[in-house]
C-alpha positions as CSV (number, residue, x, y, z in Angstrom):
1,M,-12.5,-28.8,-74.3
2,T,-12.8,-31.4,-71.6
3,R,-16.2,-32.1,-70.5
4,I,-18.0,-34.5,-68.1
5,I,-19.0,-37.4,-70.1
6,A,-22.0,-39.0,-68.0
7,G,-24.1,-38.5,-64.9
8,E,-25.5,-35.6,-63.3
9,W,-22.9,-33.0,-64.4
10,R,-23.0,-34.6,-68.4
11,G,-21.5,-32.0,-71.2
12,H,-20.4,-29.6,-68.7
13,S,-16.8,-28.0,-69.1
14,L,-14.2,-29.0,-66.7
15,P,-11.5,-26.4,-65.7
16,T,-9.4,-25.4,-68.9
17,F,-5.5,-24.5,-68.4
18,K,-3.5,-22.7,-70.9
19,G,0.4,-22.9,-71.2
20,E,0.2,-25.2,-68.1
21,L,1.7,-28.6,-68.0
22,V,-1.4,-30.8,-67.4
23,R,-2.2,-33.6,-69.2
24,P,-6.3,-34.2,-68.4
25,T,-7.4,-38.0,-69.3
26,T,-8.9,-38.0,-72.7
27,D,-12.6,-38.0,-73.0
28,R,-12.1,-41.7,-74.7
29,A,-9.8,-42.9,-71.8
30,R,-12.4,-41.9,-69.0
31,T,-14.9,-43.5,-70.9
32,V,-13.3,-46.8,-71.3
33,L,-12.2,-46.4,-67.5
34,F,-15.6,-45.4,-66.2
35,D,-17.2,-47.9,-68.3
36,T,-15.0,-50.7,-66.7
37,L,-15.6,-49.4,-63.4
38,R,-19.6,-49.0,-63.5
39,Y,-20.4,-48.3,-59.8
40,F,-19.8,-45.0,-58.0
41,Q,-23.0,-44.6,-56.0
42,D,-22.0,-43.2,-52.5
43,L,-18.3,-43.8,-52.8
44,K,-15.7,-42.0,-51.2
45,V,-13.2,-40.8,-53.8
46,L,-9.4,-39.6,-53.8
47,D,-7.8,-38.3,-56.7
48,L,-3.7,-37.8,-56.3
49,Y,-2.1,-35.5,-59.0
50,S,-5.5,-34.1,-60.0
51,G,-4.6,-31.5,-62.5
52,T,-8.0,-30.5,-63.7
53,G,-9.9,-32.9,-61.4
54,A,-11.5,-34.5,-64.4
55,L,-11.4,-38.1,-62.9
56,G,-12.6,-37.0,-59.4
57,F,-15.3,-34.7,-60.9
58,E,-16.8,-37.6,-63.2
59,A,-16.7,-40.0,-60.4
60,L,-18.5,-37.3,-58.2
61,S,-21.3,-36.8,-61.8
62,R,-21.8,-40.3,-61.4
63,G,-22.8,-40.7,-57.9
64,A,-20.0,-40.7,-55.6
65,S,-20.6,-38.9,-52.4
66,S,-17.6,-37.2,-51.7
67,L,-14.2,-36.2,-53.5
68,V,-10.5,-35.4,-51.9
69,S,-8.5,-33.9,-54.7
70,I,-4.6,-33.4,-54.3
71,D,-2.3,-31.7,-56.4
72,H,1.0,-30.0,-56.0
73,D,0.1,-27.0,-58.2
74,R,-2.0,-24.0,-56.7
75,N,-3.6,-22.7,-59.5
76,N,-5.1,-26.2,-60.5
77,M,-6.7,-26.2,-56.9
78,I,-8.0,-23.0,-57.2
79,Q,-9.6,-23.9,-60.5
80,Q,-11.1,-27.3,-59.2
81,N,-12.3,-25.3,-56.0
82,E,-13.9,-22.6,-58.4
83,W,-15.4,-25.2,-60.5
84,I,-16.9,-27.2,-57.7
85,D,-18.5,-24.2,-56.1
86,R,-21.0,-24.3,-58.8
87,H,-21.8,-27.2,-58.2
88,E,-22.3,-28.2,-54.5
89,K,-20.8,-31.7,-53.9
90,P,-18.4,-32.5,-50.8
91,F,-15.2,-31.7,-51.9
92,K,-11.8,-31.0,-50.0
93,G,-9.0,-29.9,-52.0
94,Y,-5.6,-29.9,-50.9
95,I,-2.1,-28.0,-52.4
96,G,1.0,-29.9,-51.7
97,D,3.2,-33.1,-52.1
98,V,1.0,-36.2,-52.3
99,E,3.4,-37.7,-49.9
100,K,2.9,-34.9,-47.2
101,V,-0.7,-34.5,-47.7
102,L,-1.5,-38.6,-47.6
103,T,0.5,-38.6,-44.2
104,K,-1.8,-36.1,-42.6
105,L,-4.7,-37.3,-44.0
106,T,-7.0,-39.7,-41.9
107,D,-10.1,-40.8,-44.1
108,S,-10.5,-44.1,-45.9
109,F,-11.6,-44.4,-49.4
110,D,-13.2,-46.8,-51.5
111,L,-11.8,-45.4,-55.2
112,I,-8.5,-43.9,-55.5
113,F,-6.9,-42.4,-59.0
114,A,-3.3,-41.6,-59.5
115,D,-2.5,-40.0,-62.6
116,P,1.2,-38.7,-61.8
117,P,3.3,-37.2,-64.6
118,Y,3.8,-40.0,-67.0
119,A,7.7,-39.9,-66.5
120,E,7.2,-40.3,-63.0
121,E,6.5,-43.9,-61.0
122,I,4.9,-43.9,-57.9
123,P,7.5,-44.5,-55.3
124,R,6.9,-47.5,-52.7
125,N,6.7,-45.2,-49.8
126,I,3.6,-43.1,-51.4
127,V,2.0,-46.7,-52.6
128,A,2.2,-47.7,-48.7
129,L,0.3,-44.5,-47.6
130,I,-2.2,-45.2,-50.4
131,E,-2.7,-48.5,-48.7
132,K,-3.2,-47.1,-45.5
133,H,-6.0,-45.1,-46.9
134,A,-7.9,-47.6,-49.0
135,R,-11.4,-49.5,-47.5
136,A,-11.9,-53.1,-47.9
137,G,-12.3,-53.8,-51.6
138,A,-11.2,-50.1,-52.6
139,K,-10.1,-49.8,-56.3
140,F,-7.1,-47.9,-57.0
141,V,-6.6,-46.8,-60.6
142,Y,-3.3,-46.0,-61.9
143,E,-2.8,-43.8,-65.2
144,K,0.4,-44.3,-66.9
145,S,2.4,-44.2,-70.2
146,R,1.3,-47.0,-72.7
147,R,5.1,-48.0,-72.8
148,N,5.1,-48.3,-68.9
149,E,4.3,-52.0,-68.4
150,S,5.2,-52.2,-65.0
151,V,3.0,-53.7,-62.3
152,L,2.4,-51.7,-59.0
153,D,4.7,-52.8,-56.0
154,S,2.0,-53.2,-53.4
155,E,1.2,-55.2,-50.3
156,I,-2.8,-55.1,-50.9
157,F,-3.7,-54.2,-54.5
158,Q,-3.9,-56.8,-57.0
159,L,-4.4,-56.0,-60.6
160,E,-7.7,-56.9,-61.8
161,K,-7.4,-55.3,-65.3
162,E,-5.6,-53.0,-67.6
163,K,-6.7,-51.2,-70.6
164,V,-4.8,-49.4,-73.3
165,I,-5.9,-46.4,-75.0
166,S,-4.1,-44.1,-77.1
167,E,-1.0,-43.1,-75.2
168,T,-2.4,-44.0,-72.0
169,R,-2.1,-47.3,-69.7
170,I,-4.8,-47.6,-67.2
171,Q,-4.4,-50.1,-64.3
172,I,-7.3,-50.9,-62.1
173,Y,-6.3,-52.4,-58.8
174,K,-8.3,-54.1,-56.0
175,A,-7.7,-53.8,-52.0
176,I,-7.5,-57.4,-50.7
177,G,-6.8,-58.9,-47.6
178,L,-8.0,-55.8,-45.5
């Protein structure tokens, strides 16, 4: 069972999915990631390919001011909405293709998570949309397979740190030049 690691909701169970093709970020990987990022107070967070919502909900638990979550699977978003309704934090969930939803969004964000299926790379056109939603100094966290050593093709995001935990590679980028 996946749980919130720290903050206001520490120990609360996250939505679980039986038989679904959802790969939640492990507790160990989230611990390393969130200890590396450290600061979450009042950040606006965007969680792409959100699945269980573990990354976004962890950020809210640690003080983020709001969360926008996007996932293509209706059941995933229903579970996230039910979970967040019990916790009363600013949350907006979108069901659909990441590219289509990002095209319609007008908000900008301080922290952006992307955890697509490991077999998929984020295409350049989606990276460009993510760039449009980044505030100056925003952090972009890209989670992928440890075997995928490629660096994001981005006009504004510069790789700051990279962590490998078990089967997961986490790349942390910072928006520069905005």
